[in-house]
N, CA, C and O atoms as a printed pandas DataFrame, in Angstrom:
     atom_number atom_name residue_name chain_id  residue_number  x_coord  y_coord  z_coord
0              1         N          UNK        A               1   17.892   26.527  -14.795
1              2        CA          UNK        A               1   17.825   25.138  -15.207
2              3         C          UNK        A               1   18.426   24.231  -14.134
3              4         O          UNK        A               1   17.857   23.195  -13.790
4              5         N          UNK        A               2   19.595   24.640  -13.607
5              6        CA          UNK        A               2   20.223   23.832  -12.566
6              7         C          UNK        A               2   19.406   23.869  -11.273
7              8         O          UNK        A               2   19.334   22.883  -10.539
8              9         N          UNK        A               3   18.799   25.017  -11.012
9             10        CA          UNK        A               3   17.943   25.110   -9.834
10            11         C          UNK        A               3   16.757   24.165   -9.949
11            12         O          UNK        A               3   16.382   23.521   -8.969
12            13         N          UNK        A               4   16.166   24.074  -11.122
13            14        CA          UNK        A               4   15.049   23.171  -11.348
14            15         C          UNK        A               4   15.489   21.724  -11.187
15            16         O          UNK        A               4   14.786   20.931  -10.559
16            17         N          UNK        A               5   16.634   21.372  -11.741
17            18        CA          UNK        A               5   17.161   20.026  -11.597
18            19         C          UNK        A               5   17.439   19.691  -10.132
19            20         O          UNK        A               5   17.114   18.598   -9.668
20            21         N          UNK        A               6   18.033   20.624   -9.415
21            22        CA          UNK        A               6   18.295   20.427   -7.992
22            23         C          UNK        A               6   16.999   20.250   -7.215
23            24         O          UNK        A               6   16.919   19.397   -6.332
24            25         N          UNK        A               7   15.990   21.041   -7.533
25            26        CA          UNK        A               7   14.705   20.963   -6.857
26            27         C          UNK        A               7   14.034   19.612   -7.110
27            28         O          UNK        A               7   13.483   19.019   -6.182
28            29         N          UNK        A               8   14.069   19.122   -8.337
29            30        CA          UNK        A               8   13.479   17.825   -8.675
30            31         C          UNK        A               8   14.224   16.702   -7.959
31            32         O          UNK        A               8   13.594   15.788   -7.427
32            33         N          UNK        A               9   15.551   16.757   -7.937
33            34        CA          UNK        A               9   16.314   15.723   -7.234
34            35         C          UNK        A               9   16.056   15.755   -5.734
35            36         O          UNK        A               9   16.033   14.707   -5.089
36            37         N          UNK        A              10   15.864   16.935   -5.176
37            38        CA          UNK        A              10   15.543   17.052   -3.761
38            39         C          UNK        A              10   14.172   16.445   -3.456
39            40         O          UNK        A              10   14.010   15.763   -2.444
40            41         N          UNK        A              11   13.203   16.684   -4.306
41            42        CA          UNK        A              11   11.870   16.102   -4.127
42            43         C          UNK        A              11   11.941   14.583   -4.223
43            44         O          UNK        A              11   11.315   13.885   -3.426
44            45         N          UNK        A              12   12.695   14.061   -5.190
45            46        CA          UNK        A              12   12.822   12.616   -5.327
46            47         C          UNK        A              12   13.494   12.002   -4.107
47            48         O          UNK        A              12   13.093   10.929   -3.657
48            49         N          UNK        A              13   14.505   12.666   -3.570
49            50        CA          UNK        A              13   15.195   12.145   -2.396
50            51         C          UNK        A              13   14.252   12.074   -1.196
51            52         O          UNK        A              13   14.196   11.051   -0.513
52            53         N          UNK        A              14   13.512   13.150   -0.937
53            54        CA          UNK        A              14   12.615   13.146    0.208
54            55         C          UNK        A              14   11.445   12.191    0.015
55            56         O          UNK        A              14   10.969   11.600    0.984
56            57         N          UNK        A              15   10.976   12.030   -1.211
57            58        CA          UNK        A              15    9.919   11.055   -1.480
58            59         C          UNK        A              15   10.410    9.644   -1.194
59            60         O          UNK        A              15    9.690    8.848   -0.592
60            61         N          UNK        A              16   11.617    9.330   -1.615
61            62        CA          UNK        A              16   12.192    8.020   -1.334
62            63         C          UNK        A              16   12.390    7.834    0.166
63            64         O          UNK        A              16   12.120    6.757    0.698
64            65         N          UNK        A              17   12.854    8.860    0.842
65            66        CA          UNK        A              17   13.140    8.787    2.273
66            67         C          UNK        A              17   11.867    8.590    3.092
67            68         O          UNK        A              17   11.885    7.898    4.110
68            69         N          UNK        A              18   10.759    9.197    2.653
69            70        CA          UNK        A              18    9.497    9.091    3.380
70            71         C          UNK        A              18    8.781    7.784    3.057
71            72         O          UNK        A              18    8.295    7.111    3.966
72            73         N          UNK        A              19    8.706    7.412    1.782
73            74        CA          UNK        A              19    7.869    6.286    1.385
74            75         C          UNK        A              19    8.585    4.945    1.347
75            76         O          UNK        A              19    7.913    3.918    1.246
76            77         N          UNK        A              20    9.901    4.897    1.421
77            78        CA          UNK        A              20   10.603    3.616    1.376
78            79         C          UNK        A              20   10.273    2.720    2.570
79            80         O          UNK        A              20   10.040    1.529    2.365
80            81         N          UNK        A              21   10.242    3.230    3.814
81            82        CA          UNK        A              21    9.851    2.338    4.912
82            83         C          UNK        A              21    8.419    1.823    4.792
83            84         O          UNK        A              21    8.142    0.673    5.131
84            85         N          UNK        A              22    7.505    2.673    4.308
85            86        CA          UNK        A              22    6.116    2.255    4.125
86            87         C          UNK        A              22    6.011    1.161    3.070
87            88         O          UNK        A              22    5.283    0.186    3.260
88            89         N          UNK        A              23    6.722    1.310    1.970
89            90        CA          UNK        A              23    6.688    0.318    0.902
90            91         C          UNK        A              23    7.319   -0.992    1.372
91            92         O          UNK        A              23    6.818   -2.069    1.047
92            93         N          UNK        A              24    8.401   -0.912    2.127
93            94        CA          UNK        A              24    9.027   -2.123    2.658
94            95         C          UNK        A              24    8.079   -2.866    3.594
95            96         O          UNK        A              24    7.998   -4.094    3.551
96            97         N          UNK        A              25    7.358   -2.122    4.443
97            98        CA          UNK        A              25    6.404   -2.745    5.352
98            99         C          UNK        A              25    5.272   -3.409    4.584
99           100         O          UNK        A              25    4.899   -4.540    4.894
100          101         N          UNK        A              26    4.718   -2.724    3.586
101          102        CA          UNK        A              26    3.629   -3.303    2.801
102          103         C          UNK        A              26    4.092   -4.516    2.005
103          104         O          UNK        A              26    3.336   -5.471    1.825
104          105         N          UNK        A              27    5.336   -4.478    1.526
105          106        CA          UNK        A              27    5.872   -5.626    0.811
106          107         C          UNK        A              27    5.979   -6.831    1.735
107          108         O          UNK        A              27    5.723   -7.957    1.309
108          109         N          UNK        A              28    6.353   -6.615    2.990
109          110        CA          UNK        A              28    6.440   -7.716    3.945
110          111         C          UNK        A              28    5.057   -8.249    4.296
111          112         O          UNK        A              28    4.858   -9.462    4.371
112          113         N          UNK        A              29    4.093   -7.342    4.512
113          114        CA          UNK        A              29    2.753   -7.750    4.922
114          115         C          UNK        A              29    2.032   -8.480    3.795
115          116         O          UNK        A              29    1.312   -9.447    4.042
116          117         N          UNK        A              30    2.220   -8.027    2.576
117          118        CA          UNK        A              30    1.471   -8.582    1.444
118          119         C          UNK        A              30    2.235   -9.677    0.701
119          120         O          UNK        A              30    2.014   -9.891   -0.491
120          121         N          UNK        A              31    3.130  -10.369    1.403
121          122        CA          UNK        A              31    3.833  -11.471    0.758
122          123         C          UNK        A              31    2.856  -12.601    0.437
123          124         O          UNK        A              31    1.731  -12.627    0.937
124          125         N          UNK        A              32    3.294  -13.515   -0.387
125          126        CA          UNK        A              32    2.432  -14.604   -0.838
126          127         C          UNK        A              32    1.969  -15.471    0.333
127          128         O          UNK        A              32    0.852  -15.986    0.305
128          129         N          UNK        A              33    2.798  -15.641    1.355
129          130        CA          UNK        A              33    2.404  -16.514    2.461
130          131         C          UNK        A              33    1.264  -15.931    3.275
131          132         O          UNK        A              33    0.545  -16.679    3.938
132          133         N          UNK        A              34    1.075  -14.612    3.246
133          134        CA          UNK        A              34   -0.030  -13.996    3.967
134          135         C          UNK        A              34   -1.240  -13.739    3.076
135          136         O          UNK        A              34   -2.283  -13.303    3.562
136          137         N          UNK        A              35   -1.112  -14.004    1.782
137          138        CA          UNK        A              35   -2.208  -13.711    0.870
138          139         C          UNK        A              35   -3.469  -14.521    1.156
139          140         O          UNK        A              35   -4.559  -13.954    1.068
140          141         N          UNK        A              36   -3.393  -15.835    1.500
141          142        CA          UNK        A              36   -4.634  -16.566    1.796
142          143         C          UNK        A              36   -5.414  -15.979    2.965
143          144         O          UNK        A              36   -6.645  -15.968    2.936
144          145         N          UNK        A              37   -4.731  -15.496    3.982
145          146        CA          UNK        A              37   -5.421  -14.902    5.125
146          147         C          UNK        A              37   -6.136  -13.618    4.701
147          148         O          UNK        A              37   -7.293  -13.393    5.056
148          149         N          UNK        A              38   -5.435  -12.786    3.940
149          150        CA          UNK        A              38   -6.033  -11.531    3.474
150          151         C          UNK        A              38   -7.211  -11.818    2.545
151          152         O          UNK        A              38   -8.236  -11.140    2.625
152          153         N          UNK        A              39   -7.080  -12.809    1.669
153          154        CA          UNK        A              39   -8.167  -13.154    0.752
154          155         C          UNK        A              39   -9.365  -13.707    1.510
155          156         O          UNK        A              39  -10.506  -13.409    1.158
156          157         N          UNK        A              40   -9.126  -14.507    2.544
157          158        CA          UNK        A              40  -10.222  -15.052    3.327
158          159         C          UNK        A              40  -10.976  -13.951    4.068
159          160         O          UNK        A              40  -12.206  -13.964    4.108
160          161         N          UNK        A              41  -10.263  -13.014    4.646
161          162        CA          UNK        A              41  -10.913  -11.884    5.322
162          163         C          UNK        A              41  -11.720  -11.063    4.315
163          164         O          UNK        A              41  -12.830  -10.623    4.616
164          165         N          UNK        A              42  -11.164  -10.860    3.131
165          166        CA          UNK        A              42  -11.888  -10.124    2.095
166          167         C          UNK        A              42  -13.152  -10.831    1.649
167          168         O          UNK        A              42  -14.180  -10.186    1.442
168          169         N          UNK        A              43  -13.095  -12.154    1.498
169          170        CA          UNK        A              43  -14.286  -12.901    1.096
170          171         C          UNK        A              43  -15.349  -12.896    2.191
171          172         O          UNK        A              43  -16.537  -12.766    1.897
172          173         N          UNK        A              44  -14.933  -13.035    3.454
173          174        CA          UNK        A              44  -15.897  -12.980    4.551
174          175         C          UNK        A              44  -16.580  -11.620    4.591
175          176         O          UNK        A              44  -17.795  -11.538    4.775
176          177         N          UNK        A              45  -15.803  -10.552    4.419
177          178        CA          UNK        A              45  -16.397   -9.214    4.410
178          179         C          UNK        A              45  -17.313   -9.021    3.204
179          180         O          UNK        A              45  -18.358   -8.380    3.316
180          181         N          UNK        A              46  -16.932   -9.566    2.065
181          182        CA          UNK        A              46  -17.719   -9.393    0.853
182          183         C          UNK        A              46  -19.062  -10.103    0.939
183          184         O          UNK        A              46  -20.081   -9.581    0.487
184          185         N          UNK        A              47  -19.054  -11.312    1.529
185          186        CA          UNK        A              47  -20.272  -12.109    1.561
186          187         C          UNK        A              47  -20.951  -12.117    2.925
187          188         O          UNK        A              47  -21.758  -13.004    3.206
188          189         N          UNK        A              48  -20.642  -11.154    3.766
189          190        CA          UNK        A              48  -21.312  -11.106    5.065
190          191         C          UNK        A              48  -22.761  -10.651    4.877
191          192         O          UNK        A              48  -23.082   -9.940    3.925
192          193         N          UNK        A              49  -23.614  -11.066    5.787
193          194        CA          UNK        A              49  -25.041  -10.745    5.664
194          195         C          UNK        A              49  -25.310   -9.263    5.829
195          196         O          UNK        A              49  -26.274   -8.740    5.271
196          197         N          UNK        A              50  -24.474   -8.584    6.585
197          198        CA          UNK        A              50  -24.688   -7.155    6.766
198          199         C          UNK        A              50  -24.576   -6.417    5.424
199          200         O          UNK        A              50  -25.356   -5.505    5.148
200          201         N          UNK        A              51  -23.614   -6.810    4.601
201          202        CA          UNK        A              51  -23.481   -6.176    3.285
202          203         C          UNK        A              51  -24.611   -6.590    2.358
203          204         O          UNK        A              51  -25.042   -5.790    1.528
204          205         N          UNK        A              52  -25.105   -7.824    2.479
205          206        CA          UNK        A              52  -26.193   -8.271    1.619
206          207         C          UNK        A              52  -27.484   -7.518    1.945
207          208         O          UNK        A              52  -28.246   -7.163    1.045
208          209         N          UNK        A              53  -27.727   -7.275    3.247
209          210        CA          UNK        A              53  -28.922   -6.540    3.644
210          211         C          UNK        A              53  -28.892   -5.099    3.170
211          212         O          UNK        A              53  -29.940   -4.537    2.852
212          213         N          UNK        A              54  -27.738   -4.498    3.116
213          214        CA          UNK        A              54  -27.638   -3.107    2.658
214          215         C          UNK        A              54  -27.913   -2.986    1.172
215          216         O          UNK        A              54  -28.438   -1.968    0.720
216          217         N          UNK        A              55  -27.561   -4.027    0.393
217          218        CA          UNK        A              55  -27.816   -3.992   -1.046
218          219         C          UNK        A              55  -29.251   -4.365   -1.265
219          220         O          UNK        A              55  -29.710   -4.407   -2.406
């Protein structure tokens, strides 16, 4: 039982250690001040003629 608890805590620690910098970076990139730029790029890609011709 203690081995299982130790193993789960070890997995949680390494998951936090690996993914925390990635999450911090994505949180910075996807802030509200950058959202209009990301939305504009998404709309241009969505309504580009190349995508319309494929459909």
